[in-house]
C-alpha positions as a Markdown table, in Angstrom:
| # | Residue | x | y | z |
|---|---|---|---|---|
| 1 | Met | -105.1 | 126.9 | 76.8 |
| 2 | Asn | -105.0 | 126.9 | 73.0 |
| 3 | Gln | -107.1 | 129.4 | 71.1 |
| 4 | Val | -108.6 | 128.9 | 67.7 |
| 5 | Arg | -109.0 | 131.9 | 65.5 |
| 6 | Ile | -112.3 | 131.3 | 63.8 |
| 7 | Asp | -113.3 | 134.1 | 61.3 |
| 8 | Thr | -116.2 | 132.4 | 59.5 |
| 9 | Val | -119.1 | 130.3 | 60.7 |
| 10 | Phe | -121.4 | 128.3 | 58.3 |
| 11 | Asp | -124.7 | 128.0 | 60.2 |
| 12 | Ile | -126.7 | 125.2 | 58.5 |
| 13 | Gly | -130.5 | 124.7 | 59.2 |
| 14 | Val | -130.5 | 127.9 | 61.3 |
| 15 | Asn | -134.2 | 128.3 | 61.8 |
| 16 | Ile | -134.6 | 132.0 | 62.7 |
| 17 | Gly | -130.9 | 132.6 | 63.6 |
| 18 | Gln | -130.8 | 131.7 | 67.3 |
| 19 | Phe | -127.3 | 130.3 | 67.1 |
| 20 | Ala | -125.9 | 133.3 | 65.2 |
| 21 | Gln | -127.5 | 135.7 | 67.7 |
| 22 | Glu | -125.9 | 133.7 | 70.6 |
| 23 | Leu | -122.5 | 133.9 | 68.8 |
| 24 | Arg | -122.8 | 137.7 | 68.7 |
| 25 | Ser | -123.9 | 137.9 | 72.3 |
| 26 | Val | -120.6 | 136.1 | 73.4 |
| 27 | Gly | -118.4 | 138.4 | 71.3 |
| 28 | Phe | -118.0 | 136.7 | 67.9 |
| 29 | Phe | -117.5 | 139.4 | 65.3 |
| 30 | Gly | -116.6 | 137.3 | 62.3 |
| 31 | Lys | -118.6 | 136.4 | 59.3 |
| 32 | Ile | -121.7 | 134.2 | 59.7 |
| 33 | Ile | -123.2 | 132.5 | 56.6 |
| 34 | Ser | -126.7 | 131.1 | 57.4 |
| 35 | Phe | -128.8 | 128.6 | 55.4 |
| 36 | Asp | -132.4 | 127.6 | 56.0 |
| 37 | Pro | -135.0 | 126.1 | 53.6 |
| 38 | Leu | -138.3 | 127.0 | 55.4 |
| 39 | Thr | -140.2 | 130.0 | 54.0 |
| 40 | Thr | -141.4 | 131.5 | 57.3 |
| 41 | Ala | -138.1 | 130.8 | 59.2 |
| 42 | His | -136.0 | 132.2 | 56.4 |
| 43 | Ala | -138.1 | 135.4 | 56.3 |
| 44 | Gln | -137.5 | 135.9 | 60.0 |
| 45 | Leu | -133.9 | 135.0 | 59.7 |
| 46 | Thr | -133.4 | 137.6 | 57.0 |
| 47 | Ile | -134.9 | 140.3 | 59.3 |
| 48 | Ala | -132.7 | 139.2 | 62.2 |
| 49 | Ala | -129.6 | 139.5 | 60.1 |
| 50 | Ala | -130.5 | 142.7 | 58.3 |
| 51 | Arg | -128.5 | 145.1 | 60.5 |
| 52 | Asp | -125.4 | 142.9 | 60.7 |
| 53 | Gln | -123.1 | 143.4 | 57.7 |
| 54 | Glu | -121.0 | 140.3 | 58.6 |
| 55 | Trp | -124.1 | 138.0 | 58.8 |
| 56 | Leu | -125.0 | 136.8 | 55.3 |
| 57 | Val | -128.2 | 134.8 | 54.7 |
| 58 | Tyr | -128.1 | 132.5 | 51.7 |
| 59 | Pro | -131.2 | 132.2 | 49.6 |
| 60 | Arg | -133.7 | 129.5 | 50.9 |
| 61 | Ser | -132.0 | 126.1 | 50.6 |
| 62 | Ala | -131.1 | 122.9 | 52.4 |
| 63 | Val | -127.5 | 121.9 | 52.6 |
| 64 | Gly | -126.4 | 118.3 | 52.0 |
| 65 | Asn | -124.1 | 116.1 | 50.0 |
| 66 | Glu | -126.3 | 115.9 | 46.8 |
| 67 | Asp | -127.8 | 118.4 | 44.4 |
| 68 | Gly | -131.6 | 118.0 | 43.9 |
| 69 | Glu | -134.9 | 118.4 | 45.6 |
| 70 | Ile | -135.9 | 116.7 | 48.9 |
| 71 | Glu | -139.1 | 116.6 | 51.0 |
| 72 | Ile | -139.0 | 118.4 | 54.3 |
| 73 | Asn | -141.0 | 117.4 | 57.3 |
| 74 | Ile | -142.3 | 120.7 | 58.7 |
| 75 | Ala | -143.0 | 120.2 | 62.4 |
| 76 | Gly | -145.6 | 122.3 | 64.3 |
| 77 | Asn | -142.5 | 123.6 | 66.1 |
| 78 | Ser | -140.3 | 124.7 | 63.1 |
| 79 | Val | -137.1 | 124.2 | 65.2 |
| 80 | Ser | -137.8 | 120.4 | 64.9 |
| 81 | Ser | -138.3 | 120.3 | 61.1 |
| 82 | Ser | -136.1 | 118.0 | 59.2 |
| 83 | Val | -135.4 | 116.3 | 55.8 |
């Protein structure tokens, strides 16, 4: 079986960091860089990552192929929010 040596994960639209926490729980010790645009989710994400020096939370932003502003549909269940 081939192994891939991944040392950095870019986690886009992370909500409150569930995927990053799952990565840690299965033994990933590399750098995680997380992005989320929603105010409440980002605040919770920042708290979740605070004790992990290899987990960086980028300032609130959406990630895409163009610079600018975009409208976000914030669902009652923030996990389902989208641009």
